[in-house]
C-alpha positions in Angstrom: 47.4 5.9 15.9 49.0 8.4 13.6 49.0 12.1 14.3 46.8 12.7 11.2 44.2 10.2 12.5 44.3 11.7 16.0 43.8 15.2 14.5 40.9 14.0 12.4 39.3 12.4 15.4 39.6 15.5 17.5 38.1 17.6 14.7 35.2 15.1 14.3 34.5 15.2 18.1 34.6 18.9 18.1 32.2 19.2 15.2 29.8 16.8 16.9 30.0 18.7 20.1 29.4 22.0 18.3 26.4 20.5 16.4 24.9 19.2 19.7 25.5 22.5 21.4 23.8 24.4 18.6 20.9 22.0 18.6 20.5 22.4 22.4 20.8 26.2 22.1 18.2 26.5 19.3 14.8 27.4 20.9 12.0 24.9 20.3 9.3 26.2 18.0 5.9 26.8 19.7 3.3 24.2 19.0 0.4 24.9 16.7 -2.8 23.3 15.3 -3.8 24.4 11.8 -7.0 24.4 9.8 -7.1 24.7 6.0 -9.9 24.5 3.5 -13.3 26.1 2.9 -16.1 28.0 4.7 -17.2 25.1 6.9 -13.9 25.3 8.8 -13.0 29.0 8.2 -15.7 30.0 10.7 -18.3 31.3 8.2 -21.5 32.3 10.1 -19.7 32.3 13.4 -21.2 35.8 13.9 -24.6 34.3 14.7 -25.7 32.6 18.0 -28.8 31.0 16.6 -31.5 32.5 14.4 -34.2 35.1 15.1 -36.9 37.0 13.2 -36.0 40.3 15.0 -34.2 42.7 12.7 -33.1 45.5 15.1 -30.5 45.8 17.8 -28.8 42.6 18.7 -31.6 40.5 17.1 -32.6 39.0 20.4 -29.1 38.2 21.3 -28.2 36.2 18.1 -25.9 38.8 16.5 -22.5 38.7 18.2 -21.4 41.5 15.9 -23.8 44.0 17.6 -23.1 45.6 20.9 -25.9 47.6 22.7 -25.6 50.2 25.4 -29.0 51.3 26.6 -31.0 52.1 23.5 -28.0 52.6 21.2 -26.5 49.6 19.3 -23.4 49.4 17.1 -22.8 46.6 14.6 -19.4 45.7 13.2 -18.8 42.3 11.6 -15.1 42.7 12.0 -15.5 42.1 15.8 -16.1 38.5 14.7 -14.4 38.1 11.4 -11.5 40.6 11.9 -9.8 41.7 8.7 -11.3 38.7 6.8 -14.5 40.7 6.4 -13.5 43.4 3.9 -14.1 44.3 0.3 -10.9 42.4 -0.6 -11.1 39.5 1.8 -14.3 37.6 2.6 -12.6 34.5 4.0 -14.8 35.0 7.2 -12.4 33.5 9.7 -14.4 33.9 12.8 -13.5 34.0 16.5 -15.5 30.8 17.0 -13.9 28.8 14.1 -13.5 25.1 14.7 -9.7 25.2 15.2 -10.2 28.0 17.8 -13.2 26.4 19.5 -11.3 23.1 19.8 -9.1 24.8 22.4 -6.4 22.1 22.1 -4.1 22.6 25.1 -0.6 24.0 24.7 -1.0 24.8 21.0 -1.7 28.0 19.1 -4.7 27.7 16.7 -3.9 28.9 13.2 -6.8 29.3 10.8 -5.8 29.4 7.2 -9.1 28.4 5.7 -11.1 30.7 3.4 -14.8 30.8 2.6 -15.5 29.7 -0.9 -12.2 27.8 -1.4 -12.0 24.9 -3.8 -9.3 22.3 -3.8 -7.6 24.4 -6.5 -7.8 27.5 -4.3 -6.2 25.7 -1.3 -3.2 24.7 -3.5 -2.9 27.8 -5.7 -5.1 30.6 -4.5 -7.4 32.7 -6.7 -6.4 36.3 -7.1 -9.6 37.3 -8.9 -11.7 36.3 -5.8 -9.0 37.4 -3.3 -8.5 33.8 -2.3 -5.1 33.2 -0.6 -2.7 30.4 -1.5 -3.2 28.3 1.6 -0.1 26.3 1.0 2.0 29.4 1.0 0.3 30.4 4.3 1.2 27.0 5.6 4.8 27.3 4.6 5.0 30.6 6.5 3.3 28.9 9.5 5.8 26.0 9.7 8.7 28.4 9.8 7.4 29.8 13.1 5.6 26.8 14.6 5.8 23.0 15.2 2.6 21.8 13.8 1.0 19.1 15.9 -2.3 18.8 14.0 -3.6 19.8 10.6 -7.3 19.5 9.7 -8.7 20.0 6.2 -12.3 20.6 5.1 -12.6 20.8 1.3 -14.6 19.4 -1.7 -18.0 20.9 -1.2 -17.3 23.9 -3.4 -15.8 21.6 -6.1 -19.2 20.1 -6.3 -21.0 23.4 -6.3 -22.6 23.1 -2.9 -23.5 26.8 -2.7 -25.1 26.6 -6.2 -27.1 23.5 -5.1 -28.5 25.2 -2.1 -29.4 28.3 -4.1 -31.2 26.3 -6.7 -33.1 24.2 -4.2 -34.3 27.4 -2.5 -35.2 28.8 -6.0 -37.0 25.6 -6.7 -39.1 25.9 -3.6 -40.1 29.5 -4.5 -40.8 28.7 -8.2 -42.3 25.2 -7.7 -39.7 22.8 -9.1 -37.5 20.2 -7.5 -33.7 20.6 -7.5 -32.6 17.0 -6.7 -33.4 15.5 -10.2 -31.2 18.2 -11.8 -28.2 18.1 -9.3 -28.0 14.4 -8.5 -26.5 13.4 -11.9 -24.3 16.5 -11.9 -22.8 15.6 -8.6 -22.3 11.9 -9.6 -20.4 13.0 -12.7 -17.9 15.0 -10.6 -17.1 12.4 -7.9 -14.1 10.8 -9.7 -12.5 14.2 -10.2 -13.4 15.2 -6.6 -11.4 12.2 -5.2 -8.4 13.1 -7.4 -8.5 16.8 -6.5 -8.9 16.2 -2.7 -6.2 13.6 -2.8 -3.8 16.0 -4.6 -4.6 18.7 -1.9 -3.9 16.3 0.9 -0.6 15.3 -0.7 0.4 18.9 -1.2 -0.2 19.7 2.5 1.7 16.7 3.6 4.6 17.6 1.3 4.9 21.0 3.0 4.8 19.5 6.5 7.1 16.6 5.8 9.7 18.9 4.2 9.6 21.3 7.1 9.4 18.9 10.1 9.3 15.3 8.9 6.7 12.6 8.4 5.1 11.3 11.6 5.4 14.5 13.5 1.8 15.6 13.2 -1.8 14.3 13.0 -3.6 14.9 9.7 -7.5 14.9 9.8 -9.6 15.1 6.7 -13.2 15.9 7.7 -16.6 15.7 6.0 -19.6 18.0 6.2 -22.4 18.1 8.8 -25.9 18.1 7.3 -27.3 21.6 7.7 -31.0 20.6 7.5 -32.8 17.4 8.7 -34.7 14.9 6.6 -38.2 15.9 5.8 -39.8 13.9 8.7 -37.8 16.0 11.2 -38.8 19.5 10.0 -40.9 21.4 12.6 -42.5 23.4 9.8 -44.6 21.5 7.2 -43.8 21.7 3.5 -46.8 24.0 3.0 -46.0 26.1 6.0 -43.9 29.3 6.3 -40.6 27.7 5.6 -39.5 30.8 3.7 -40.6 33.7 5.8 -40.3 32.2 9.3 -38.2 29.0 9.2 -35.4 30.0 6.8 -35.5 26.5 5.4 -37.3 26.9 2.0 -36.8 23.5 0.4 -39.2 20.8 -0.7 -39.4 17.6 1.3 -38.0 15.4 -1.5 -35.1 17.8 -1.9 -34.4 17.8 1.8 -34.4 14.0 1.9 -32.0 13.9 -1.1 -29.6 16.4 0.5 -29.7 14.6 3.9 -29.8 11.0 2.9 -27.8 11.0 -0.4 -25.8 14.2 -1.0 -24.1 14.6 2.4 -23.5 10.8 2.8 -22.1 10.5 -0.7 -19.6 13.3 -0.1 -18.6 11.7 3.2 -18.0 8.4 1.5 -15.8 10.0 -1.2 -13.7 11.8 1.4 -13.3 8.7 3.5 -11.9 6.9 0.4 -9.4 9.7 -0.1 -8.3 9.7 3.5 -7.6 5.9 3.4 -5.7 6.2 0.1 -3.6 9.1 1.4 -3.0 7.6 4.9 -4.6 10.4 6.9 -7.3 10.2 9.5 -11.0 10.7 8.7 -13.6 12.6 10.8 -17.2 12.0 9.7 -19.4 14.9 10.7 -22.6 14.1 8.8 -24.7 13.5 11.9 -23.1 16.2 14.1 -26.2 18.5 13.8 -29.0 16.0 14.0 -31.8 17.7 15.9 -29.9 21.0 15.7 -30.2 21.8 12.0 -32.3 24.6 10.5 -36.0 24.0 11.1 -35.3 20.8 13.1 -38.1 19.7 15.4 -35.8 19.6 18.5 -34.6 23.2 18.0 -36.1 26.7 18.0 -35.4 30.3 17.2 -34.6 33.0 19.6 -37.7 34.9 20.9 -38.5 38.3 22.4 -36.9 38.3 25.8 -33.7 36.7 24.6 -30.8 39.1 24.4 -27.0 39.3 24.6 -27.4 39.0 28.4 -30.0 36.2 28.1 -29.2 34.3 24.8 -31.1 31.3 23.5 -28.8 28.5 24.7 -27.0 25.9 22.6 -29.2 23.2 24.1 -32.2 24.5 22.1 -30.9 26.8 19.4 -30.3 25.9 15.8 -26.6 25.4 15.1 -26.8 26.4 11.4 -27.4 29.8 9.9 -30.7 29.9 8.0 -31.2 30.8 4.4 -33.7 33.6 4.9 -33.1 35.9 7.8 -36.6 36.9 8.6 -38.4 39.3 6.3 -35.4 41.6 5.8 -31.7 41.0 5.4 -29.5 40.0 8.3 -25.8 39.7 7.7 -24.2 38.3 4.5 -25.8 35.9 2.0 -22.7 33.7 2.0 -23.3 32.9 5.7 -26.4 30.9 4.8 -26.5 27.2 5.6 -23.1 27.3 7.5 -22.3 26.3 11.1 -23.1 29.3 13.3 -21.4 30.1 16.7 -22.9 27.0 18.3 -22.2 24.9 15.3 -18.6 25.9 15.2 -18.2 25.2 18.9 -19.7 21.7 18.3 -17.2 21.0 15.5 -14.4 22.2 17.8 -15.4 19.7 20.4 -15.4 17.0 17.8 -11.9 18.0 16.7 -10.5 18.1 20.2 -11.9 14.6 20.9 -10.4 13.4 17.6 -7.0 14.9 18.5 -7.1 13.1 21.9 -7.7 9.8 20.2 -4.4 10.2 18.3 -5.1 7.4 15.8 -8.2 6.0 14.0 -11.2 7.2 12.1 -14.3 8.4 13.9 -17.8 9.8 13.4 -19.0 12.6 15.7 -22.6 13.2 16.9 -24.3 15.4 19.4 -26.0 14.4 22.6 -29.7 15.0 22.4 -30.8 17.9 24.5 -27.2 18.9 25.3 -25.0 21.7 24.0 -22.0 21.9 21.8 -19.6 20.7 24.5 -21.4 17.3 24.7 -20.3 15.8 21.4 -19.3 12.1 21.2 -17.1 10.1 19.0 -17.7 6.6 17.6 -15.0 4.6 15.8 -15.4 3.8 12.1 -14.3 0.2 11.7 -16.0 -0.8 8.5 -17.8 0.8 5.6 -21.1 0.0 7.3 -20.2 2.5 10.0 -20.5 5.3 7.5 
């Protein structure tokens, strides 16, 4: 071998040795699990451990943002929402948010979701509403962490879910039905919804693939749990005090439309997107069956319940009601969102999903059990939806 070839070989071996040494010396990034999207995954309503008519003190143990010492009570929503409960940030990332409640071992939970976010907001932010660009937040996250799981909840705000709820409540109070108005509006938006959710999934994957490579993480796209039951499962009749006591002021036909058409339709669209974009799908539509607002199997906290003796998750409602008794409790945007127990239930679903590694699943609760007793069932055909 010529001297030039020997020298080239020595240089190549040295470079390879140096590269390997540098790689070995570089510290491994800590693992993280990340949530993106809207209020259903940011932790909105995580301040509330059930619902109660009491409007003073800790509201019979339901208000986790209130601390009482003797007869003196102090309320501070930032104990639950941190700096995401301010005049310039109402993302409401709560301490019980799904990604935190999942308690996935050996990984840091990172919650990038924001209440009110649309697919556009996730990708671009919205300065006028103080919505962060979640893709930029994700780029900052992957510089500091090795992302093992990313979970996305989005699409409901694209369809105007908050406006739908508000109109159905207004319809109950003013004696008109909301479903005939909103059903065709939702149907007209479904094609665009699939495109926009698909573009959001792709944008998230592009960030992760560029930073750490395809196949290095799980990606879960999830649907929405129904916040209220079908009419037959309301514990308060249509002509009863659904407004002042139940916090579920909707007509039976509107409740049936929401539970039997709207929520399943959204789930079906998201499942289609998940399949097209090669990510996993978690169907949550049945997660709160029996635990929704005004459900027959659930109840409100009563006198005698307190922070020291809270209404347990085995009997409490897992969703924040629309009307908090006869006077205001908390923020209006918390209405019809998973509360403390609801967030913990979704966290259990996500942890179980992560453990399965592959496949699509639907998550449901165990009747009479708490948020820790959620179960997964595989989705093998369209009939499973």
